[in-house]
C-alpha positions as a printed NumPy array, in Angstrom:
array([[128.837,  79.443,  81.657],
       [129.268,  75.673,  82.01 ],
       [127.379,  73.794,  84.718],
       [130.581,  73.102,  86.703],
       [131.404,  76.808,  86.997],
       [127.858,  77.493,  88.109],
       [127.98 ,  74.769,  90.77 ],
       [131.181,  76.241,  92.224],
       [129.403,  79.493,  93.029],
       [128.138,  80.279,  96.513],
       [124.355,  80.333,  97.115],
       [124.314,  84.134,  97.065],
       [126.353,  84.227,  93.828],
       [123.945,  81.733,  92.221],
       [120.952,  83.782,  93.283],
       [122.505,  87.003,  91.966],
       [123.588,  85.274,  88.743],
       [120.035,  84.   ,  88.098],
       [118.548,  87.371,  89.054],
       [120.783,  89.328,  86.682],
       [120.338,  86.83 ,  83.839],
       [116.574,  86.96 ,  84.236],
       [116.459,  90.702,  83.657],
       [119.187,  90.57 ,  80.994],
       [116.976,  88.18 ,  79.091],
       [113.961,  90.472,  79.22 ],
       [114.848,  92.398,  76.016],
       [115.228,  89.149,  74.073],
       [112.012,  87.879,  75.637],
       [110.152,  91.004,  74.575],
       [111.674,  90.722,  71.083],
       [110.556,  87.083,  70.888],
       [107.085,  88.146,  71.972],
       [106.779,  90.584,  69.083],
       [108.364,  88.101,  66.642],
       [105.643,  85.59 ,  67.546],
       [102.869,  88.048,  66.645],
       [103.051,  87.396,  62.85 ],
       [102.713,  83.641,  63.494],
       [ 99.663,  84.246,  65.653],
       [ 98.165,  86.485,  62.989],
       [ 98.833,  83.801,  60.375],
       [ 97.004,  81.215,  62.488],
       [ 94.151,  83.677,  62.91 ],
       [ 94.022,  84.125,  59.152],
       [ 93.87 ,  80.339,  58.691],
       [ 90.909,  80.254,  61.067],
       [ 89.159,  82.94 ,  59.008],
       [ 90.026,  81.074,  55.834],
       [ 88.307,  78.006,  57.285],
       [ 85.179,  80.089,  57.851],
       [ 85.162,  81.259,  54.214],
       [ 85.676,  77.703,  52.991],
       [ 82.701,  76.482,  55.037],
       [ 80.469,  79.238,  53.662],
       [ 81.691,  78.518,  50.133],
       [ 80.983,  74.825,  50.539],
       [ 77.488,  75.609,  51.802],
       [ 76.851,  77.829,  48.772],
       [ 78.217,  75.231,  46.334],
       [ 77.056,  71.913,  47.795],
       [ 74.096,  73.005,  49.89 ],
       [ 70.537,  72.203,  48.854],
       [ 67.841,  74.872,  48.51 ],
       [ 67.032,  74.722,  52.213],
       [ 70.638,  75.385,  53.197],
       [ 71.   ,  78.147,  50.619],
       [ 67.786,  79.755,  51.865],
       [ 69.476,  80.054,  55.278],
       [ 71.814,  82.638,  53.76 ],
       [ 68.905,  85.1  ,  53.701],
       [ 66.454,  83.662,  56.236],
       [ 68.444,  82.54 ,  59.233],
       [ 67.363,  79.216,  60.669],
       [ 65.306,  78.241,  57.606],
       [ 67.335,  75.115,  56.859],
       [ 67.008,  73.952,  60.461],
       [ 63.279,  74.7  ,  60.675],
       [ 62.686,  72.867,  57.382],
       [ 64.388,  69.803,  58.871],
       [ 62.302,  70.007,  62.078],
       [ 65.066,  71.367,  64.315],
       [ 62.63 ,  73.926,  65.636],
       [ 64.508,  75.235,  68.688],
       [ 67.738,  76.012,  66.87 ],
       [ 65.979,  77.424,  63.847],
       [ 63.694,  79.633,  65.948],
       [ 66.629,  81.056,  67.901],
       [ 68.487,  81.988,  64.703],
       [ 65.364,  83.496,  63.14 ],
       [ 64.558,  85.51 ,  66.287],
       [ 68.12 ,  86.873,  66.395],
       [ 67.842,  88.017,  62.77 ],
       [ 64.487,  89.724,  63.392],
       [ 65.822,  91.537,  66.476],
       [ 68.954,  92.626,  64.596],
       [ 66.904,  94.062,  61.716],
       [ 64.634,  95.928,  64.146],
       [ 67.64 ,  97.313,  66.076],
       [ 69.406,  98.522,  62.942],
       [ 66.212,  99.986,  61.463],
       [ 65.051, 101.986,  64.461],
       [ 68.292, 102.785,  66.315],
       [ 71.678, 101.556,  65.115],
       [ 71.871, 103.07 ,  61.639],
       [ 71.197, 106.618,  62.935],
       [ 74.457, 106.599,  64.875],
       [ 76.486, 104.447,  62.503],
       [ 76.074, 106.87 ,  59.574],
       [ 77.415, 109.717,  61.747],
       [ 80.475, 107.837,  62.983],
       [ 82.689, 109.3  ,  60.261],
       [ 81.984, 112.902,  61.259],
       [ 80.937, 112.411,  64.916],
       [ 78.15 , 114.919,  64.361],
       [ 77.572, 118.167,  62.503],
       [ 75.584, 120.432,  64.833],
       [ 75.937, 120.318,  68.607],
       [ 73.442, 122.887,  69.872],
       [ 71.656, 125.929,  68.523],
       [ 70.352, 128.985,  70.367],
       [ 66.655, 129.415,  69.491],
       [ 63.956, 131.854,  70.557],
       [ 61.169, 130.289,  72.653],
       [ 57.908, 132.255,  72.314],
       [ 56.366, 130.538,  75.321],
       [ 59.238, 131.479,  77.632],
       [ 60.008, 134.768,  75.937],
       [ 63.748, 134.061,  75.91 ],
       [ 66.449, 132.222,  74.042],
       [ 66.948, 128.513,  74.797],
       [ 69.473, 125.969,  73.637],
       [ 68.32 , 123.071,  71.511],
       [ 70.716, 120.142,  71.425],
       [ 71.215, 117.995,  68.316],
       [ 74.31 , 115.811,  67.849],
       [ 76.354, 114.467,  70.743],
       [ 79.762, 113.165,  69.649],
       [ 80.176, 111.051,  72.777],
       [ 76.879, 109.225,  72.255],
       [ 77.489, 108.876,  68.525],
       [ 80.836, 107.173,  69.147],
       [ 79.516, 104.97 ,  71.96 ],
       [ 76.39 , 103.78 ,  70.161],
       [ 78.295, 103.35 ,  66.89 ],
       [ 80.744, 101.037,  68.616],
       [ 77.868,  99.178,  70.242],
       [ 76.256,  98.78 ,  66.823],
       [ 79.511,  97.468,  65.356],
       [ 79.76 ,  94.925,  68.17 ],
       [ 76.18 ,  93.814,  67.545],
       [ 76.871,  93.621,  63.792],
       [ 79.949,  91.458,  64.481],
       [ 77.826,  89.213,  66.695],
       [ 75.243,  88.991,  63.894],
       [ 77.913,  87.922,  61.376],
       [ 79.131,  85.227,  63.774],
       [ 75.599,  83.94 ,  64.43 ],
       [ 74.865,  84.047,  60.68 ],
       [ 77.92 ,  81.864,  60.043],
       [ 76.842,  79.4  ,  62.739],
       [ 73.411,  79.325,  61.128],
       [ 74.878,  78.449,  57.7  ],
       [ 77.246,  75.908,  59.219],
       [ 74.419,  74.342,  61.245],
       [ 72.195,  74.089,  58.166],
       [ 74.992,  72.411,  56.193],
       [ 75.655,  69.904,  58.995],
       [ 71.93 ,  69.22 ,  59.263],
       [ 71.796,  68.561,  55.5  ],
       [ 74.755,  66.16 ,  55.705],
       [ 73.074,  64.276,  58.579],
       [ 69.904,  63.961,  56.529],
       [ 71.763,  62.759,  53.44 ],
       [ 73.558,  60.16 ,  55.562],
       [ 70.17 ,  59.017,  56.983],
       [ 71.377,  59.856,  60.5  ],
       [ 68.992,  61.031,  63.217],
       [ 68.997,  64.778,  63.816],
       [ 69.009,  66.122,  67.397],
       [ 65.504,  66.908,  68.623],
       [ 64.439,  69.791,  70.856],
       [ 64.755,  67.514,  73.881],
       [ 68.25 ,  66.502,  72.784],
       [ 69.263,  70.175,  72.457],
       [ 67.898,  71.049,  75.911],
       [ 69.554,  67.986,  77.427],
       [ 72.828,  68.92 ,  75.736],
       [ 72.838,  72.422,  77.245],
       [ 72.212,  70.874,  80.658],
       [ 75.025,  68.316,  80.324],
       [ 77.961,  68.292,  77.874],
       [ 77.351,  71.92 ,  76.808],
       [ 76.52 ,  73.109,  80.311],
       [ 79.585,  75.376,  80.273],
       [ 78.008,  77.343,  77.426],
       [ 74.776,  77.774,  79.387],
       [ 76.657,  78.781,  82.516],
       [ 79.114,  81.204,  80.915],
       [ 76.851,  82.89 ,  78.364],
       [ 75.62 ,  85.639,  80.716],
       [ 79.065,  86.352,  82.263],
       [ 80.601,  86.516,  78.785],
       [ 77.911,  88.952,  77.672],
       [ 78.643,  91.093,  80.726],
       [ 82.379,  90.902,  79.986],
       [ 81.853,  92.175,  76.448],
       [ 79.478,  94.986,  77.462],
       [ 81.271,  96.223,  80.593],
       [ 84.928,  95.439,  79.783],
       [ 85.642,  94.915,  76.084],
       [ 83.349,  97.686,  74.817],
       [ 84.812, 100.341,  77.211],
       [ 88.336,  99.328,  76.163],
       [ 87.51 ,  99.84 ,  72.486],
       [ 85.758, 103.102,  73.377],
       [ 88.924, 104.338,  75.117],
       [ 91.059, 103.338,  72.126],
       [ 88.821, 105.259,  69.705],
       [ 88.827, 108.327,  71.999],
       [ 92.626, 108.424,  71.612],
       [ 92.138, 109.359,  67.949],
       [ 89.889, 112.347,  68.699],
       [ 90.361, 115.882,  70.067],
       [ 88.019, 115.231,  73.016],
       [ 88.999, 117.777,  75.683],
       [ 87.513, 120.669,  77.661],
       [ 87.34 , 122.811,  74.496],
       [ 85.35 , 120.097,  72.703],
       [ 82.984, 118.949,  75.433],
       [ 79.62 , 117.419,  74.461],
       [ 76.794, 118.254,  74.409],
       [ 77.727, 121.957,  74.012],
       [ 80.541, 121.239,  71.551],
       [ 81.441, 118.439,  69.171],
       [ 84.765, 116.663,  68.98 ],
       [ 86.209, 115.142,  65.815],
       [ 88.777, 112.668,  64.537],
       [ 92.402, 113.882,  64.602],
       [ 94.195, 110.677,  63.613],
       [ 97.465, 110.02 ,  65.458],
       [ 97.976, 113.634,  66.605],
       [ 97.606, 112.687,  70.279],
       [100.225, 109.929,  69.944],
       [102.6  , 112.359,  68.233],
       [102.04 , 114.919,  71.011],
       [102.71 , 112.429,  73.805],
       [105.839, 111.028,  72.149],
       [107.284, 114.471,  71.448],
       [106.951, 114.335,  67.683],
       [105.122, 117.654,  67.466],
       [106.805, 120.997,  66.962],
       [104.924, 122.778,  69.751],
       [106.303, 123.322,  73.252],
       [103.232, 121.536,  74.583],
       [104.297, 118.361,  72.751],
       [107.828, 118.506,  74.189],
       [106.661, 118.944,  77.766],
       [104.116, 116.141,  77.388],
       [106.863, 113.827,  76.077],
       [109.174, 114.774,  78.954],
       [106.411, 114.208,  81.489],
       [105.538, 110.832,  79.983],
       [109.168, 109.683,  80.16 ],
       [109.612, 110.829,  83.767],
       [106.329, 109.339,  84.973],
       [106.931, 106.046,  83.133],
       [110.432, 105.684,  84.638],
       [109.168, 106.369,  88.161],
       [106.24 , 103.983,  87.635],
       [108.599, 101.112,  86.776],
       [111.002, 101.936,  89.637],
       [108.088, 102.151,  92.077],
       [106.566,  98.865,  90.884],
       [109.909,  97.052,  91.235],
       [110.653,  98.222,  94.787],
       [107.036,  98.014,  95.948],
       [106.838,  94.409,  94.773],
       [110.14 ,  92.948,  95.922],
       [110.471,  94.79 ,  99.249],
       [107.033,  93.54 , 100.295],
       [107.765,  90.041,  99.045],
       [111.194,  89.572, 100.646],
       [110.317,  91.246, 103.959],
       [106.951,  89.469, 104.118],
       [108.712,  86.144, 103.577],
       [111.246,  86.923, 106.314],
       [108.447,  87.818, 108.749],
       [106.631,  84.59 , 107.855],
       [109.814,  82.538, 108.42 ],
       [110.43 ,  84.237, 111.772],
       [106.883,  83.568, 112.975],
       [106.894,  80.014, 111.613],
       [110.247,  79.164, 113.213],
       [110.237,  76.53 , 115.935],
       [110.498,  77.929, 119.438],
       [108.727,  81.197, 118.67 ],
       [105.942,  81.749, 121.179],
       [102.54 ,  83.333, 120.581],
       [102.567,  82.52 , 116.847],
       [ 98.802,  82.948, 116.603],
       [ 99.035,  86.342, 118.302],
       [101.625,  87.683, 115.828],
       [ 99.633,  86.416, 112.845],
       [ 96.412,  87.847, 114.268],
       [ 97.989,  91.276, 114.771],
       [ 99.165,  91.344, 111.168],
       [ 95.804,  90.131, 109.862],
       [ 94.029,  92.88 , 111.813],
       [ 96.129,  95.49 , 109.995],
       [ 94.697,  94.144, 106.739],
       [ 91.171,  94.526, 108.091],
       [ 91.673,  98.294, 108.513],
       [ 90.552, 100.018, 105.275],
       [ 93.525, 101.214, 103.264],
       [ 91.803, 104.565, 102.84 ],
       [ 91.949, 105.141, 106.613],
       [ 95.568, 103.984, 106.981],
       [ 96.924, 106.079, 104.13 ],
       [ 95.041, 109.235, 105.048],
       [ 96.274, 108.876, 108.629],
       [ 99.87 , 108.401, 107.435],
       [ 99.603, 111.469, 105.179],
       [ 98.665, 113.534, 108.238],
       [101.445, 112.052, 110.374],
       [104.111, 112.744, 107.74 ],
       [102.977, 116.268, 106.795],
       [105.353, 119.182, 107.396],
       [103.199, 120.196, 110.378],
       [102.332, 116.622, 111.261],
       [102.878, 114.699, 114.472],
       [106.226, 113.153, 113.501],
       [107.862, 116.449, 112.524],
       [106.451, 118.18 , 115.614],
       [107.889, 115.49 , 117.901],
       [111.294, 115.549, 116.199],
       [111.405, 119.362, 116.479],
       [110.295, 119.229, 120.099],
       [113.   , 116.714, 120.991],
       [115.63 , 118.802, 119.191],
       [116.551, 116.051, 116.734],
       [115.965, 118.308, 113.702],
       [116.142, 122.058, 113.046],
       [113.376, 122.201, 110.458],
       [110.594, 119.955, 109.309],
       [111.635, 116.911, 107.253],
       [109.886, 117.193, 103.849],
       [108.574, 113.64 , 103.853],
       [105.844, 114.462, 101.323],
       [106.899, 117.857,  99.926],
       [110.307, 117.013,  98.452],
       [110.382, 114.787,  95.352],
       [113.099, 112.357,  96.485],
       [111.89 , 112.234, 100.092],
       [108.314, 111.651,  98.934],
       [109.262, 108.751,  96.68 ],
       [111.286, 107.022,  99.396],
       [108.503, 107.66 , 101.918],
       [105.902, 106.095,  99.626],
       [107.977, 102.935,  99.215],
       [108.476, 102.646, 102.993],
       [104.79 , 103.225, 103.749],
       [103.861, 100.653, 101.108],
       [106.122,  98.148, 102.878],
       [104.194,  98.754, 106.107],
       [100.921,  98.206, 104.251],
       [101.977,  95.252, 102.087],
       [103.984,  93.022, 104.436],
       [100.876,  91.419, 106.063],
       [ 99.565,  90.244, 102.665],
       [102.923,  88.711, 101.69 ],
       [103.29 ,  87.186, 105.142],
       [ 99.95 ,  85.371, 104.891],
       [100.708,  83.963, 101.444],
       [104.233,  82.894, 102.402],
       [103.015,  81.318, 105.653],
       [100.701,  78.952, 103.825],
       [103.455,  77.914, 101.405],
       [106.089,  77.501, 104.125],
       [103.825,  75.056, 105.938],
       [103.759,  72.884, 102.796],
       [107.554,  72.567, 102.424],
       [108.452,  69.027, 103.572],
       [110.303,  69.099, 106.888],
       [112.451,  66.185, 105.657],
       [114.266,  68.561, 103.325],
       [115.4  ,  70.734, 106.226],
       [116.356,  67.67 , 108.284],
       [118.516,  66.375, 105.428],
       [120.098,  69.807, 105.021],
       [120.979,  69.985, 108.721],
       [122.487,  66.492, 108.604],
       [124.633,  67.561, 105.647],
       [125.875,  70.54 , 107.669],
       [123.847,  73.29 , 106.006],
       [123.174,  76.355, 108.143],
       [120.02 ,  78.493, 108.164],
       [121.225,  80.764, 105.351],
       [122.224,  77.866, 103.085],
       [118.926,  76.065, 103.801],
       [117.064,  79.241, 102.949],
       [118.946,  79.736,  99.658],
       [118.777,  76.063,  98.636],
       [115.314,  75.035,  99.836],
       [113.058,  77.861, 100.985],
       [113.737,  80.539,  98.374],
       [113.66 ,  78.258,  95.274],
       [110.443,  76.635,  96.484],
       [108.836,  79.982,  97.278],
       [109.838,  81.539,  93.97 ],
       [108.558,  78.548,  92.015],
       [105.172,  78.61 ,  93.711],
       [104.699,  82.378,  94.034],
       [106.031,  83.622,  90.679],
       [102.488,  84.128,  89.302],
       [101.663,  86.04 ,  92.495],
       [104.79 ,  88.182,  92.075],
       [103.848,  89.   ,  88.495],
       [100.332,  89.897,  89.641],
       [101.743,  92.149,  92.357],
       [104.161,  93.828,  89.958],
       [101.419,  94.561,  87.444],
       [ 99.098,  95.667,  90.24 ],
       [101.735,  98.104,  91.511],
       [102.115,  99.588,  88.035],
       [ 98.456, 100.57 ,  88.418],
       [ 98.478, 101.167,  92.19 ],
       [ 96.205, 104.176,  92.398],
       [ 95.326, 104.068,  96.114],
       [ 98.755, 104.367,  97.723],
       [ 99.907, 107.281,  95.558],
       [ 96.683, 109.24 ,  95.416],
       [ 95.705, 108.904,  99.084],
       [ 99.211, 109.488, 100.475],
       [100.562, 112.299,  98.304],
       [ 97.992, 112.962,  95.589],
       [100.92 , 112.757,  93.144],
       [102.605, 115.763,  94.76 ],
       [104.946, 117.551,  95.079],
       [103.961, 119.339,  91.9  ],
       [106.511, 120.764,  89.504],
       [106.403, 123.191,  86.589],
       [108.674, 120.875,  84.582],
       [105.877, 118.343,  84.067],
       [102.451, 118.713,  82.456],
       [ 99.66 , 118.176,  85.017],
       [101.804, 115.654,  86.933],
       [103.708, 115.652,  90.211],
       [106.951, 113.968,  91.25 ],
       [105.173, 110.917,  92.694],
       [102.497, 110.467,  90.039],
       [102.241, 107.089,  88.343],
       [100.808, 106.665,  84.871],
       [ 97.438, 105.757,  86.393],
       [ 97.262, 108.82 ,  88.677],
       [ 98.477, 111.109,  85.88 ],
       [ 95.752, 109.682,  83.67 ],
       [ 93.23 , 110.388,  86.446],
       [ 94.327, 114.016,  86.693],
       [ 94.205, 114.486,  82.936],
       [ 90.613, 113.251,  82.8  ],
       [ 89.021, 114.479,  86.03 ],
       [ 90.839, 117.771,  86.545],
       [ 92.002, 118.799,  83.066],
       [ 89.494, 117.032,  80.766],
       [ 92.3  , 115.991,  78.389],
       [ 90.502, 112.822,  77.367],
       [ 92.341, 112.25 ,  74.083],
       [ 95.825, 112.36 ,  75.641],
       [ 94.597, 110.352,  78.637],
       [ 93.331, 107.618,  76.313],
       [ 96.751, 107.424,  74.649],
       [ 98.36 , 107.008,  78.079],
       [ 95.825, 104.282,  78.847],
       [ 96.767, 102.472,  75.626],
       [100.492, 102.654,  76.398],
       [ 99.858, 101.473,  79.964],
       [ 97.89 ,  98.512,  78.643],
       [100.656,  97.595,  76.178],
       [103.347,  97.804,  78.87 ],
       [101.309,  95.775,  81.357],
       [100.286,  93.137,  78.801],
       [103.778,  92.642,  77.355],
       [105.485,  92.5  ,  80.759],
       [102.856,  90.091,  82.109],
       [103.209,  87.65 ,  79.219],
       [107.003,  87.863,  78.962],
       [107.677,  87.578,  82.71 ],
       [105.215,  84.733,  83.101],
       [106.534,  82.72 ,  80.157],
       [110.157,  83.192,  81.275],
       [109.466,  82.076,  84.842],
       [110.423,  78.615,  86.081],
       [106.83 ,  78.131,  87.2  ],
       [105.954,  77.72 ,  83.516],
       [109.19 ,  76.222,  82.159],
       [109.503,  73.596,  84.924],
       [105.964,  73.028,  86.09 ],
       [106.698,  69.629,  87.65 ],
       [109.932,  70.571,  89.43 ],
       [108.311,  70.701,  92.885],
       [105.505,  68.257,  92.248]])
């Protein structure tokens, strides 16, 4: 479409045209995302190649002190009187050797089998009865093996930095340049390298409490960890991609087919829910903010305060209260029956379609105050001169909204919208506290009509102990969330035209 044809459209037609084109372009955006992966991998390979070249140069051109650092970490630095750096590298090597010798290797050697004997019933002469003696625990073997691999990867990285540092130190010496002293190193970590000092502990926590659990979940997806293989009484083992095949319906069993059907139904509802939960809250919250912010409206502070107070009420309380109100024997149905408006109870939470619509409406009631607060702050920053110019040119409220307010709001709040959309894909609270995923159905495996992927995953782990399948669902959820986040963000005008509203 040429620019002239676009300009002839009405504001609503332009908005709808941009809206439709945005979602039409999503498939190509996702395709471009996956096409870019080989380029990223190639750049990663170049980075690794640079590491190998540095190590090769150190082995070829390094003196005996630098080459000694290959086996004794920090030796080259200590020999050139860089005591702090050399001592840190040497201490790390000693600690790594001690860890591997007394702890790490015991679990790493069992990672391939995940254990051989779980527990054995033995006679205890002192007690005069049989007792269970526990040996291998597959869960601990996998966890500590992964931890050991992470530590080994960290050791390789530190070893490379040690070799690189020794080579640089040698080159400084050969060029008769002054090497940094201990005081210089300490001063550096308090000034230009202060970010490293400040972020080292948070990064360590991120690896231990976020990255390691993610890898643990991914590895669980390739095992048969379920209630029949529950440590420490039983061992679980590697099953390859069997869980992926089961969830995608590639197996021949009826169990595989029903799992695939359930996954498709839950995934579709999750996306539909996330779309409506995001945009209904956003649009209605913006309208409420505009109404309160409009000139001539009295008691603005009162209206804002009332909405803010609703946020202060714990969501747990609000949702549990709403679940009681909307129950078949709840207050709303009792009042409607008493007034003769209905003949039987409305199945707000017990019919699949009714329950889904009810959840979206209740989420609107919960989410509008958040959107209103965010939109209020942005509306106050839109220059009033723009509206004055629009009124002089004869633009009405609707045209001013479509031409000024909405474009400005979308430009500023697109990252927030993406965050909300992704958050709603994983919105556990609203679904679980309001309906618990119900109403249940025999057509789906351990899932109800209102279950999202996250609540289905919860049921599979907590209630059914299907940890392998649940891990596969977690992996697919992560892929969907990551791809949509990156594609939506990179296609938004907030990124393409960063300076449009500067």
